[in-house]
N, C-alpha and C positions, 0 to 999 in steps of 0.2 A: 392864659392861653396854655394849651397842652404842647409839650415838647415830644417830638417823635425822633428816635435815633436815626442817623443817616442809614440809607438802605444797606450800604456795605461798609463795615468797620474792619480795620486790620486788628486781629486779635492774636496775641502771642500765647502759645501753648508750650509749657516746659514740662517734660516727663521723660524719664530715662528708659521707659519701656516703649518699644516701637509700636506695639499693638494698641496701646493707649493713645499714642499720638495719631494713629490712623483713624481710630474711632472718633476722637474729639474733632479732628480736622473734618471728617465726614459730616458730623453734626453741624459744625459751624458753616460749612458750605450749604447744607440744607437750609440753614437759617438766613442765608444770603450774605454771609460775612466772608472775609479773606483770612484764612488761618496762616500764621507764621510759626512754624514748629521748630523747637530746639530740644536737645536731649540732656541739657545740664543747666545749672544755675549760672555758671560763668557765661555760657552762650546767650542765655536770656538777657543778662546785663549788657552784653555787646550789641544786641539787636533792639533793645528798648530805646525808643525815642518818642518825640511828640506825635508821630504818626500812628502810634499804637493806641487804640481806643480802650482796650481792656486786656488784662493778663490772667491766664489760668495757670497757676503754679502748683506742681506736685510738691507735697511737703517733704517726702523722703526721696532725695536724690544724692548720688555720690558727689563728694566734693562740697560745693556750696549748696545747701538745701533751700527749699522754697521760703522758709521763714527768714533766712539771712538775705535772700533776694529782696523780699518786700521791705525789710528794715532799711536796706540801702536805697531802695526806691523812695522811701519816705524822707530820706535825708537829701535827695537830689531835687532841686527846684524844678527841673524839667519833667521829672518822672513822678513827683510826689502826689499828683492829683489823678494819676491813672488808676481806675478801679481794679482791685485784685480779688479774685476768687481762689481760695486755697483748695486743692484737690487732694484728698487723702483716702488711703485704704483703711485707716484706723477710725474708731468712733469714740475715743476717749474724750472726756470733757476737758482734761488737762491740755490736750493737744489743741482743741478748739479755742480754749482760753488763751493759749500761747499765740495762736494765729491772730486773734483780736488784738492782743497786746502788741504784736509786731506791726500792726497797721493794716491787716487785711480787712476788706469790706464784707466778705461773706465766705462761706466754705460749703463744699459739697462732697459727699462721700462716694467712694467707688463701691460697687459698679454704678456708673453715672446713669441716671434716668434722663432721657432726652427732653421730656416735657419739663421736668424740674430745672434742668440746665437752661432751657429757653426762658423760663419765667425769671430766673435769677439774672441772666444776662440782660434781658429787656429792662428790668428794674434799675440795674446799675448804669446801663447806657442812657436811660432817660435822665437820671440824676447827673451824669457826666455832661450830657447835652445842655442841661440847664446851667451848670456851672460854666461851661465854655461860653455860652451866650452872655452870661452875666459879666465875665471878664472882658468880652469884646466891647460891651457897652461902657464899662468902666474906663477902658483905655481911650475911647473916642469922646468921652463926655467933656473934657476940658476944651477941645476944639469947638464943640457945638455951643458951649457957653459964650464964647467970644462973639460969634456972628449970627447965631440963630436962636434967639430967645424963644420963639414960638416952637421951634423944633425941640428945644431943650425940654419944654413942658411935656411933649409927647414922649421923649426919651425917659423922663422921670416916671411917667405912667407905665411905660414898658418895663422899667427897672422894678417898679413895685409889683407888677404882675409876675416877673421872674422870681422875685424874692418870695412871693406867695407860693409859686411852684416849688421852689427849693424847700420852703417850710413844709409843704405837703409831702415832698419826698423824704424829708427828715422824719416826719411823723409816721410815714409808712415804714421807714427803717426801724424806728422805735418799736412799732407794733410787731414787725417781723422778728426782731431780736427778742422781744418779750415772749412771743409765741415759741421761739426756739428754746428759751429757758423753761417754759412751762411744759413743753412737749413730753419730755421724759418723766415729768411729775404727774402724768396721767390727767392733765387738765386740758381745757380746750380754749379756743379763741373767745368763746362766750364768757368764760371765767374772767378773762382780761377785760372784756367790755363791761361786764357787770361791776367788777371791782372799781374800775376807773369812773364809771357813771355814779356809783354810790359815793365815791370820794368827792366828786365834783358837786353832787347834791348837798353833801354835808358842808362843803365850803360855802355854797350859796346860802344855806340855812344859817351859817355863822355870819352872814352878811359881809363876806370878803369881797373885794372888788371883782368884777366880772372877769377881768384879765387874769387875775390870780386863780379863779375857779377854772378857767379854760386851760391854764398851764397845768394845774393839778390833773385835769381830765387827760391831758396828753402825756404827762410824766408818770402817773401812777401805774400804768401797765408795766413799768420797769421795776416794780417793787421786789420781784424775786429773780432778777436777772442773774444774781450771784449763784443761783442753783446750777448754773452751767458748770460750776467748779465743785459740785458735790457728787460723789460717786453714785452711779445708777443703783447699785445694790442697796444703798441707804434710801434714796428717793422712792424706790419702788418696793421697799420691804413691806410685806403685808402685816407683820406683827409689830410689837413694841420695840423701839430702838434701845440698844444698850447705852450705857453712859457714854462710852467712847463714840458711838454712832451719833448720839444726840449732840455731842460737842462738835462733831464734824458738820452736822446739819446746821447748827447755829452759825457756823462760819460763813454761811451764804450772805449774811448781812455785810460782813467785812469785804468779802469778795465782790459783792455788788458795788459797794462804795469805791473800791479800787478800780473796777472797770469803768465807772462813770466819772471818776475824779479828774480834775484839771481841764475841764471844758469851758470855753467861753460862752457856750449856749445856755441861756436861761432854762430852757427845757431840761437839759441834762444836769444842770446844777440842782434843780428841784428834784429830779429823779434820784440823784445821789443821796440827798437828805432822806428821801422816802425809803430808799433801799436799805439805808443804814439804821433807821430809827423806828420802822413800823412794827417791830416786835418788843419795843420798850413798853412797860406797864406803869400806870399812874402810881401804883404803890411801890415802885422801885424793884420789882421782882422779875422784870423782863431782861432782855439782852439786846445788843452786846455790852452796853455800858452800865446797865442797872440804874438808869436815870429814873427820876420820879417827878410827879407833878409837872409844873411848867418848865422844868429843866428839859423835858422832852420837846423837841421841835413840834410846832403846831401841825406841820405836814405829817409827821409820824403819828400824832394822836388821831388825826382825821382818818388816815389810811388803816390804822389799827382796827377801828370799828368796822370799816368796810371789809377788810380782809378776813376778820374772824367770822363775820356774818356769812360771807360767801363760802368760806372754808367749811363751816359746820353744815351748811345747806347743800354742799356739793359732795358727791362720792369721791373718796380717796382710796389709795391701795389698802389702807389699814381700816377703813370703815365704809359703811353705806351712808348715803345722804340722809341727814336728819330732816324731819318736817320743820316748817317754819315755827310751829308752836314749840317744838322741843328745842329748836335753835334759840328762840327767845328765852326759854326757860334756863338754858345753860348760860347764856350771856348775863341774864339777871342774877343768877346764882353766883357767877364769877364776880359780878360787880359788888354784891352784898358781902361775899366772903373775903375778897381781897382788893376791891376797888381796881379792877383791871383797866377800865377806860376812864378817860377824862369825863367827869360827871356831866358837864355842860353838853359835850358832844353826844354822849350816850342818851341824855334826856331828849335832845333834838331828834335823834334816831328813833326813839320810841314814840315821840309825839307825832312824827311824820312817817310812820311805818308804811302806810298805804302807798306813799310815793316810792318807797324802796321796793315794794311788791310789784309796782308797775314796771320798774326797771328789770326786776327779776323775770317777769313774764315776757318782756320785750326781747331779752337776750337769753332765751332758753337754749340749752345744749341741743 
């Protein structure tokens, strides 16, 4: 079943500039919500309670800034599940990464686009509504077990439906975060879809269980999430990177692992392994660990083939897109020269190349 946010939500807005508060409050009223405006982080904490459906926090405020507010919210049992969008006048990746690490769900840059704000609000409020419904069912489930066996079965069915809705919200969040990581790298949502579909196809060709192939499909879009921590000047540089720039670029694998680490979610655990290991090479010349052969996690070996194929066949700031013929030639040469890929996985890729072309055509830019 689909969850629709309540028509009117109380949304807290914290910003030390009066004009920003007026603009955001006007937007929220237009969306049918009730704005609660404050001008400091301290005031935000005073007014935050269970009636607040979402918080819009300015990052830079005198006294307690927005990052500290969200850190304290995540430590408070009453406030920790309130979705938070960080509002910032800056566009640095370091700041966005700090917002994610502090516990923010999303961020939006000033000047704020009204349509973008509505899309982000609606997405987070849908997720919050699903979580609230799930908690409600969990608190009443014990009573239902004692005297209403038939009703219990219905409740379990509803619970499963809600869990599916939460999974769908989680998958949407994964896709949006992946798209955010790819955006400044001059890639598109189609790249994410192609790369994940290629990876899932290789998993099925390896005869992995269908559940594992599906998890790889959903997790592999996060392979380059660590690029949010790489400076734009390096990501968008049209020429060859210097040694120092290349070292900074390679750190996106470690940054990606750190962003995704520590989750109880199977999806994010798989994404963590992929983000960290998809640039390792079979011959040990990859990064970040220089692993070789079967020391490299299977997830990384699968995604390496998918990522290299799409990277070569896709335009990048430093090159035009290569034809499929030239792409295959480069990959074969790399395999002969240095054994870049797992031989079994690469052979399956070549033997079933028409299926990869079908995916490529399906998700054209």
